[in-house]
N, C-alpha and C positions, 0 to 999 in steps of 0.2 A: 504495500500500500503506499501511495504515495507522498510525502510529509505534510506535503496542501491539503488532501484530502483527512487527516489526521489532526491538522491542528481547524477545522472546521466544525472535525467532531468534538474536542472539546470545546471549543465557542458555544458548539449549542449547547454541551451539557452544562457548562457553564449558567448560560444566559435559563436555563428550566430550573437551576438550581435556586437562578436568585428571584426568579419569579414565583417560586413555594415560599423564598424564603419573605416577599415580599408580602405575600398574602395571609400569613399566620403574625398575631402579634406575641409575645412572651409577659407571660401570668406574674406579675407582678411579686415583692417577696413578701408583703402584706397577706395577698391573699390567701397566699401557700401556708403560711402561719395560720392564718383560722382556719383553713381545709383541714391542716392534720390536727389540730383541737379540737375539733368538727369529729373529726375522724377518730378521735380517744374515747371520746364521749360517748358516740355509736355504738364501736366496733369492740376498742380493745377495755373497756369498765365492764361488761358485760359478759367479756371472757373473764379477768378476773374474779370478779362475783360468783362467775359459775362455777370456776376453780375451787373457790375458799370455801363455798358456802353448800356447793350438792357435791364437791366430791374432796374434799377437809374437813374439817369439824369445827373450823371456821377459823381469823385472822390469826390467833396463836400459831395455828399449825401451818398456815400458809407463811407469819414470818421467821418461823424456825428450820422452814423445806426449802431445800437449794435446789429441788427440779421445778416446784408448783413454779417458778416468776419465769424461768427456762423454756416451759413449758405453753404460760402464758403466751410470748414473745413469739413463739413458732408457732402458734396457732391464728394470732393478727397476723404473723409475713405470709402464714399459708391464705388468708382469707385476704388480704391486701395484693399479693399475688394474682387472684382468679380478680380480684375484681377488676385492677390496672388490663393483665391480659384479655378480658374478655369487653370492658367496657372504655379503659383507655381512661377510667377516672375512679374514686371510691364515692363514696356515698357524700365525704365530706368538699374533696373537689366538684366534685355537680352539684354542693350547694353555692361552690361561688363560682361553675362557668368555668372550670381551668381543667383541662386535659393534659396524660403525660402521652405524650407518646416518640416516635422513632425521631432522633435530629435528621436526618438526610431524606425518611421519605415523609415525613410525617404521617403515619400510617401506624395503627396500634402495637405493641411486641407483645413476646410471645411470655409464654408461662413463667418459663424457664430463665429469661432474664429480667424478667418484676420479678422474682426471688431474690437473685443478686443483687436490681437496684436498691432491694430492700436490705437487705446483707451489707452491701455499702455505703448504707444509709447507717447501720447502726454505727460502722465505721467511721463517717463522716462525724457522726452526733457523740461520740469519746473526742474525738479533737473541733473544737467550738469551733474551731477555724472554717471547718469543712461548712458547716450548715449556712457561713456568716459571708460566703464565695460568693454571692451571689448580690453582695454591697458595691461589691469591687468589679463585677463585670457588666460587660453592656448587656451581653445576650441573658445576664437572669441564669445562671445554671450553677447547681450548686457541684459540691462534690461527687456525689452520687451522681450524678446527670453527666456529669464529664466520664465519671467509668462504667456506666452505662450505655453513653452515646445515647439519652435522650435528653428530649428540652421539654418543659411544661408553657403550654400556650392555651391563650384562650379559647376556649372554643364557641365557635361562631352558630348559631343558630342558623 
């Protein structure tokens, strides 16, 4: 293939990527925080309540157990991954009309990639700088977004 033809193909790809990027607007940091808090109350708190009072004998058993919080986080991670892979958003993100998509194609991500995104969120949450990264970037991507190659966009209706 001639160099001229290759150059035309890369120009066409770059213009397509720019058009896709112009169609979508990234979600604000405050909306992402609000959606996360909403998800904690809608998904994670009921999981912890169920573990504490249905499977254990109360808060004292929960506090003394090392396995119970880990099981709660694992169940939340699986539910989170199901929501993100199927719908592209959790209930909290739906309330604020934001969606998690692939950075390049702007389509929903798969289940295992959503699990990886959740695990990388746990890692970036341990280093607070990973969660505060959107305040310093123009594209508002966090460390876990960079690691999983995703972006949080405003959903257009």
